[in-house]
C-alpha positions, 0 to 999 in steps of 0.5 A, a space after each residue: 332215747 339217745 342211742 351210744 354207740 361205742 366205736 372200739 379200735 383195735 391196733 396190730 402192731 408191726 415192727 421192724 428196724 431200717 436204716 435212713 439213706 444218705 437223702 433222708 429219706 426211709 421207704 417201706 416196703 411190704 406192710 402188713 395192712 391194706 390200702 386205706 387202713 389208717 395208721 401210727 407211724 412213731 419212729 425212734 433212734 435206735 442209736 441213741 437209747 444203746 448210749 443213754 442205756 450204756 452212760 446210765 449203768 457202766 457196770 451192767 454186764 460187767 464180770 464181779 466176784 465175790 471175795 469174801 461173801 459171807 464176811 460182815 461189811 462194815 462190822 466195826 463202825 457199829 457202835 453197838 458192837 463195841 
């Protein structure tokens, strides 16, 4: 009978922020992995995400106040009340 073997893969994640040097290089020291470990590397531009977030929601985080929080909104537009 053929035996099916399952490989269980677990992923340990390590996050850090770094700045690219003038010569466009990135050196990462002191990683918590053993020599010979296979790792997956993903690089995201941090500043681009902030700009996209701010332009998408320009009013988020801005102060606001309610002039008449319990007042009716557009009451004159309701045909049933006329």
